[in-house]
SEBA-320178 format. One record per residue: residue in one letter; x, z, y of N, C-alpha, C in turn. Coordinates in steps of 0.05 Angstrom, whole numbers, plus 5000, padded with zeros to 4 digits. Each point is the difference from the previous one (the first is absolute). Example, Ala and Ser with C-alpha at 12.3 -4.5 7.8 and 13.67 -1.06 7.14 Angstrom:
! SEBA-320178
  r  n.px  n.pz  n.py  ca.px  ca.pz  ca.py  c.px  c.pz  c.py
  A  5264  5156  4886   4982   5000   5024  5018  5000  5024
  S  4993  4986  5021   5016   5001   5024  4985  5014  5022
! end
This chain:
! SEBA-320178
  r  n.px  n.pz  n.py  ca.px  ca.pz  ca.py  c.px  c.pz  c.py
  M  9381  3536  3514   4984   4997   5026  5004  5035  5018
  H  5004  4997  5010   5018   5024   5022  4974  5003  5018
  P  4985  5028  5004   4975   5015   5009  5023  4980  5037
  I  4980  5012  5016   5010   4996   5028  5002  5023  5008
  D  5028  5013  5006   5012   5028   5011  4993  5001  5024
  P  4989  5027  5006   4992   5007   5034  5035  4991  5007
  V  4993  4994  5038   5031   5001   5004  5003  5012  5036
  R  5016  5007  5010   4996   5006   5016  5004  4980  5022
  A  4988  5000  5027   5007   4979   5024  5020  5017  5007
  P  5024  4988  5011   5025   5004   5017  4986  5022  5027
  S  5011  5014  5004   4996   5004   5024  5029  4997  5029
  C  4993  5010  5029   5013   4998   5018  5028  5026  4991
  P  5029  5002  5007   5013   5010   4996  4999  5030  5011
  D  4987  4997  5009   4994   5030   5017  4971  5014  4985
  G  4985  4981  4974   4984   5022   4983  4969  4999  5003
  S  4998  4976  5037   4972   4996   5017  4990  4998  4974
  V  4999  4987  4986   4982   4980   4975  5014  5006  4973
  S  4970  5009  4992   5001   5006   4978  4980  4997  4970
  V  4992  4977  5007   4972   5000   4983  5007  4980  4972
  S  4981  5008  4979   4997   4989   4975  4986  4974  5010
  A  5019  4974  4975   4996   4979   5011  4979  4986  4964
  S  4993  5024  4995   4979   4990   4970  4970  4997  5008
  F  4998  5004  5026   4969   4998   5004  4991  4972  5001
  R  5012  4978  4990   4971   4982   4998  4991  4993  4971
  P  4974  4996  4996   4985   5011   4982  5003  4972  4988
  A  4998  5001  4976   5000   4984   4979  4965  4986  4983
  A  4987  5017  5019   4972   4992   4983  4978  4997  5036
  P  4978  4995  5005   4982   4999   5016  5009  5033  5016
  G  5001  4992  5029   4997   5021   5021  5032  5008  5007
  L  4995  5018  5021   5032   5007   5011  4981  5042  4999
  R  5021  5010  4989   4985   5030   4995  5016  5014  5039
  P  4974  5018  5004   5017   4995   5037  5023  5019  5006
  A  5013  5016  4985   5019   5012   4994  5026  4988  5010
  E  4995  4978  4969   5014   4976   4998  5008  4984  5023
  F  4976  4987  5012   4996   4981   5024  5017  5014  5023
  S  4991  5036  5004   5018   5009   5022  5024  4999  5002
  A  5016  5009  4982   5021   4999   4992  5010  4969  5005
  A  4990  4975  4992   5014   4984   5011  4997  4989  5030
  L  4977  5012  5005   4994   4987   5028  5019  5023  5019
  L  5007  5025  4997   5029   5016   5000  5021  4992  5006
  L  5006  4990  4984   5025   4978   4996  5003  4977  5017
  L  4981  4990  5004   4999   4973   5011  5003  5002  5026
  L  4985  5022  5013   5005   5007   5025  5022  5016  5006
  L  5014  5008  4989   5024   5023   5001  5020  4975  4996
  L  5002  4978  5000   5015   4979   4998  5015  4998  5020
  P  4985  4992  5017   5003   4989   5033  5013  5019  5008
  A  5001  5031  4993   5015   5013   5011  5037  5010  5001
  C  4997  4986  4983   5025   4998   4985  5034  4978  5028
  K  5018  5015  4993   5017   4976   5014  5004  4971  4987
  P  5006  4987  5014   5007   4968   4984  5022  5012  4979
  T  5020  5020  4997   5019   4985   4974  4987  5027  4983
  E  4979  5013  5003   4983   5019   4971  4974  4984  5010
  L  4989  4978  5005   4985   4982   4991  5018  4978  4975
  Q  5020  4996  5010   5009   4978   4992  5011  5014  4974
  A  5002  5022  4989   5006   5017   4975  4977  5003  4986
  L  4975  5001  5010   4970   5008   4987  4991  4969  4992
  L  5014  4978  5016   4994   4984   4980  5013  4981  4985
  E  5034  4994  4993   5011   4992   4987  4983  5001  4972
  P  4994  5025  4992   4995   4986   4964  4985  4981  4998
  S  4978  4999  5023   4973   4967   5006  5012  4987  4998
  Q  5027  4990  5021   5023   4981   5005  5013  4994  4969
  A  5007  5018  4987   5013   4987   4976  4970  4994  4982
  L  4974  5019  5005   4985   4977   4976  4989  4973  5006
  S  5003  4991  5034   4997   4977   5003  5028  4979  4992
  S  5033  5010  5000   5004   4986   4987  5002  4992  4965
  V  5001  5014  4992   4993   4998   4967  4973  4987  4993
  L  4981  5003  5026   4978   4989   4985  4999  4967  5007
  A  5014  4994  5026   5010   4979   5008  5017  4977  4972
  E  5025  5026  4987   5012   4988   4986  4988  4986  4965
  E  4984  5024  4993   4983   5004   4985  4975  4971  5003
  A  4991  5001  5024   4985   4976   5001  5011  4975  4995
  V  5022  4993  5009   5021   4976   5007  5010  4990  4967
  R  4998  5018  4990   5013   4998   4967  4972  4990  4980
  L  4975  5015  5017   4981   4995   4982  4990  4966  5009
  A  5000  4996  5017   5000   4970   5020  5014  4969  4980
  G  5030  5021  4992   5010   4971   4994  4998  4974  5026
  T  5011  4981  4998   4999   4973   5022  4978  5008  5015
  K  4977  5007  5004   4982   4992   5024  5015  5026  5020
  K  4993  4998  5029   5008   5007   5024  4969  5003  5011
  Q  4990  5021  4985   4974   5001   5017  4989  5021  4978
  V  4992  5028  5021   4990   5016   4981  4980  5009  5029
  A  4963  5018  4977   4981   4996   5013  5006  5032  5001
  L  4984  5010  5023   4996   5024   5001  4972  5014  5005
  I  4992  5020  4985   4967   5013   5007  5002  5023  5019
  T  4988  5018  5017   5005   5020   5011  4980  5000  5008
  P  4991  5036  5003   4973   5007   5018  4996  4984  5022
  D  4967  5003  5010   5002   4985   5022  5003  5018  5015
  A  4988  4989  5039   5003   5024   5024  4997  5024  4993
  S  4975  5004  4985   5000   5019   5011  5007  5029  4976
  W  5031  4997  4989   5018   5012   5004  5017  4994  5011
  G  5006  4999  5029   5011   4996   5016  5021  4975  4997
  P  5020  5002  5024   5021   4972   5006  5013  5011  4966
  P  5020  4967  5000   5017   5008   4973  5028  5015  5003
  S  5003  5000  4972   5006   5033   5001  5031  4988  5006
  T  5020  5025  4998   5024   4990   5003  5020  4981  4974
  V  4988  5018  4979   4995   4983   4958  4999  4977  5008
  Q  4976  4983  5015   4989   4973   4999  5028  4986  5016
  E  5005  5003  5027   5008   4996   5021  5039  4993  4989
  S  5005  5018  4987   5032   4993   4992  4997  4991  4973
  L  4977  5000  4987   4998   4981   4978  4997  4969  5001
  R  4990  4992  5023   5007   4971   5015  5026  5000  5000
  G  5013  5016  5016   5034   5001   5006  5006  4990  4976
  A  5000  5018  4991   5019   4999   4964  4991  4974  4979
  L  4975  4991  5007   4990   4967   4986  5022  4987  5018
  K  4995  4995  5025   5014   4980   5020  5030  5003  4993
  K  5014  5027  4992   5024   4993   4994  5018  4985  4975
  H  4971  4998  4981   5007   4993   4981  4982  4971  5000
  G  5005  4987  5020   4980   4968   5005  4973  5009  4995
  V  4982  5004  4994   4979   5005   4998  4971  5006  5017
  A  4997  4988  5010   4961   5002   5010  4984  5018  4983
  V  4989  5010  5030   4969   5002   4984  4988  4989  5008
  V  4969  4996  4983   4994   4971   5001  4972  5010  5008
  T  4984  5020  4983   4977   5000   5003  5002  5037  5003
  I  4990  5002  5023   4980   5031   5003  4972  5007  4995
  T  4986  5009  4973   4982   5005   5006  4995  5031  5003
  A  4974  5013  5024   5008   5015   5013  4970  5017  4992
  A  5002  5013  4972   4975   5011   4992  4994  5027  5003
  N  4973  4997  4987   4983   5043   5018  5008  5002  4966
  V  5012  5022  5002   5008   5022   4984  4983  5021  5003
  G  4975  5005  5019   4983   5021   5000  5012  5014  5035
  N  4988  5021  5004   5008   5021   5012  5014  5027  4996
  P  5016  5007  5002   5014   5025   4981  4979  5022  5021
  M  4993  5001  5013   4984   5033   5015  4976  5001  4991
  L  4991  4979  4980   4969   5002   4985  5009  4993  4976
  S  4975  5015  4988   4994   4999   4977  4999  4967  4992
  G  5007  5005  4969   4990   4966   4990  5029  4989  4978
  E  4997  4975  4996   5029   4987   4992  5027  4992  5018
  I  5020  5006  4991   5018   4994   5009  5020  4977  4995
  G  5004  4975  5003   5017   4988   4993  4998  4977  4993
  L  5013  4980  4998   5000   4964   4992  4977  4998  4979
  K  4970  4996  5015   4990   4981   4985  5004  4976  4988
  A  4979  5000  4971   5001   4982   4990  5005  4973  5011
  K  4977  4995  5013   4994   4965   5028  5026  5003  5008
  D  5011  5018  5018   5015   4996   5013  5019  4977  4989
  F  5013  5029  4974   5023   4992   4990  4994  4974  4987
  F  4987  4995  4992   4994   4971   4991  5004  4975  5008
  E  4979  5005  5026   5011   4983   5026  5030  4990  5005
  A  5015  5033  5007   5026   4996   4998  5011  4974  4987
  L  4996  5015  4974   5013   4982   4985  4997  4952  4990
  E  4978  5013  5011   4987   4967   5008  5015  4981  5018
  K  4995  5024  5030   5026   4985   5018  5029  4992  4995
  S  5008  5020  4985   5025   5004   4993  5005  4993  4994
  A  5005  4969  4965   4993   4989   4985  5034  4993  5005
  G  5005  4983  5021   5026   4987   5011  5020  5024  4992
  A  4994  5026  5011   5025   5015   4994  5015  5002  4987
  G  5021  5017  5004   5018   5003   4987  5000  5028  4979
  A  4975  5023  5015   5001   5019   5000  4979  5014  5015
  V  4988  5020  4994   4983   5013   5018  4999  5032  4999
  I  5002  5007  5026   5008   5026   4998  4979  5017  5020
  S  4988  5021  4986   4982   5020   5015  5007  5021  5004
  L  4996  5007  5029   5009   5028   5015  4963  5009  4996
  A  4988  4990  4989   4963   5018   5006  5001  5010  4972
  G  5021  5005  4980   5010   5012   4973  4978  4982  4972
  A  5005  5015  4987   4987   4980   4966  4966  4991  5010
  P  4989  4979  4986   4981   4992   5012  4984  5016  4976
  L  4976  4999  5010   4981   5028   4977  4981  4976  4993
  L  5014  4990  4972   4979   4985   4977  4989  5016  4979
  K  4978  4992  4986   4988   5004   4981  5018  4994  4977
  P  4984  5008  4975   5013   4986   4981  5005  4965  4991
  T  4970  5001  5004   4998   4977   4998  5003  4974  5023
  D  5021  5009  5020   5001   4990   5023  5034  4985  4989
  A  5017  5016  4986   5020   4985   4988  5004  4980  4991
  S  4987  4991  4992   4987   4966   4989  4993  4981  5020
  R  4994  5014  5021   5001   4976   5022  5026  4993  5017
  V  5019  5010  4990   5025   5003   5011  5018  4966  4986
  S  5002  4982  5023   5014   4982   4988  5030  5005  4975
  P  4998  4995  4974   5027   5003   5006  5031  4992  5020
  D  4995  4979  5008   5015   4981   5004  5010  5016  5041
  H  4979  5023  5000   5003   5010   5040  5026  5011  4994
  P  4997  4992  5036   5033   5013   5001  5007  5032  5000
  P  5027  5006  4982   4995   5028   5007  4991  5018  5021
  V  4994  5032  4996   4990   5002   5017  5019  5028  4995
  L  5006  5014  5022   5017   5018   5004  4973  5026  5021
  V  5011  5019  4985   4978   5015   5022  5012  5027  4997
  V  4992  5006  5036   5017   5028   5009  4975  5024  5002
  A  5001  5021  4974   4982   5023   5007  5019  5026  4999
  T  5006  4995  5032   4999   5020   5004  4988  5021  5019
  A  5012  5030  5008   4986   5008   5018  4996  4998  5039
  M  5031  4990  4999   5011   4998   5023  5013  4963  5001
  Q  4989  4990  5011   5015   4981   5020  5011  4999  5015
  G  5018  5007  5007   5014   5018   5024  4987  5014  5014
  N  4993  4995  5024   4973   5005   5024  4984  4985  4993
  K  4985  5009  4988   4978   4993   4981  4988  5014  4971
  M  4983  5010  4992   4976   5006   4982  5013  4969  4984
  G  5008  5006  4967   4997   4986   4974  4969  4998  4986
  L  5002  4993  4979   4984   5000   4991  5008  5001  4961
  R  4991  5022  5001   5012   5009   4967  4979  4992  4981
  S  5007  4993  4976   4996   4994   4980  4999  5009  4971
  D  4972  5010  4994   5010   5017   4970  5015  4989  4977
  P  5017  5008  5006   5023   4991   4970  4991  4985  4980
  V  4974  5013  4991   4984   4979   4969  4989  4981  5007
  Q  4990  4996  5022   5001   4969   5010  5015  4976  5010
  L  5027  5027  5007   5029   4975   5012  5001  4993  4963
  A  5008  5014  4980   5009   4995   4982  4977  4984  4984
  R  4971  4996  5001   4974   4981   4996  5014  4973  5016
  L  5006  5005  5011   5009   4969   5023  5015  4993  4988
  L  5024  5013  4997   5017   4987   4982  5007  4990  4979
  E  4987  5012  4984   4996   4992   4968  4983  4977  5003
  A  4985  4986  5018   4979   4980   5000  5013  4977  5024
  K  5026  5016  5000   5016   4971   5018  4985  4996  5032
  V  4974  5017  5012   4990   4987   5017  5031  5013  5015
  I  5004  5011  5009   5023   5013   5010  5032  5000  4988
  Q  5016  4990  5008   5026   5005   4993  5026  5020  5003
  L  4996  5014  5020   5001   5015   5006  4995  5032  5024
  A  4996  5027  4997   4993   5014   5016  5029  5022  5021
  I  4997  5006  5020   5017   5015   5007  4984  5029  5011
  I  5007  5023  4984   4978   5026   5007  5031  5015  5019
  D  4983  5024  5002   5020   5021   5005  5017  5020  4978
  G  5021  5009  5010   5010   5017   4972  5027  4980  4999
  A  5033  5029  5003   5015   4986   4992  5007  4981  4977
  D  5019  4986  4991   4998   5006   4982  5038  4983  4991
  P  5005  5031  4990   5042   4994   5000  5005  4976  4981
  A  4984  4991  4985   5004   4980   4981  5008  4980  5017
  L  4988  4990  5024   5001   4978   5009  5014  5008  5036
  T  5023  5022  4991   5025   5004   5012  5011  4986  4995
  P  5030  4980  5015   5010   4980   4997  5023  5022  4997
  T  5020  4985  4984   5034   4995   4978  5014  4989  5019
  G  5028  5006  4993   5024   4989   5016  4992  4995  5032
  K  5004  4982  5013   5005   4993   5029  4965  5014  5012
  P  5001  5024  5013   4979   5009   5019  4983  4971  5007
  D  4976  5011  4998   4984   4987   5017  4976  5017  5016
  R  5006  5005  5035   4986   5017   5002  4973  4993  4995
  T  4990  4975  5005   4968   4995   5003  4989  5013  4975
  R  5001  4977  4973   5002   5009   4972  4992  5026  4997
  A  5027  5015  5015   5009   5036   4987  4969  5007  5015
  L  4997  5009  5025   4983   5007   5016  4962  4992  4990
  F  5002  4964  4986   4977   5008   4990  5000  5020  4970
  A  5018  4996  4990   4995   5011   4968  4989  5024  5015
  Q  5016  5011  5010   4985   5036   5022  4974  5005  5004
  N  4986  4972  5001   4972   5013   5012  4986  4981  4982
  Y  5005  4981  4987   4981   4976   4981  4999  4985  4975
  R  4979  5004  4981   5018   4985   4984  4984  4974  4999
  I  5013  4978  4984   4978   4972   4992  4988  5000  4969
  L  4972  5003  5005   4998   4999   4972  4991  4962  4982
  R  5006  5000  4976   4992   4978   4997  4993  4992  4970
  R  4993  4980  5003   4982   4995   4961  5025  5002  4987
  P  4993  5014  4979   5011   4998   4977  5004  4972  4980
  N  5032  4991  4999   5007   4982   4993  4990  5000  4967
! end
């Protein structure tokens, strides 16, 4: 299991934006300095020119594409995917959520359930993340889906909660990155992710950090290469 390495958010070509993207906490609360950095980035994004903004969002588009491919693979013959997102208190859908829908549609897969979870307020102290109650409710509503994708990070489960997860639940894919395109994401403790993978609660997690091992060989695949430059996939050991 590799630790989550700090990564830098892309900037407009003129250098007007350069903010650390490692500001998302793994535990309760968001430090004021980190939240200020995140807020500054989100405020400056609209100042970029359309071509510059496109360049900034390309890694998240690659994330959506690879995430869709992984979900389709795990879903098998089932052409339905359930989605867990932060609720409206976190603002409108992120560009990752929007492009993910389009990527799944290209594969002939529909988003059948959306669970909008209360993941806490990043501006206040307190627990931030996908609560166990919301996670189990999402699994119950998504029993017939081929896979479940959480854009609300990993579920915050106690050690005893893992036994409550049905062994035949749909595969769960977690996005635990600092940013989701134009919005903050929900990073997770790598130890927590390892436990969830080992317990078969989740099947894979996408985190920040380049992974040269995923760089395509042979015929270039720009999307996979861009993904590998910015993210890595954690899977349960065989």
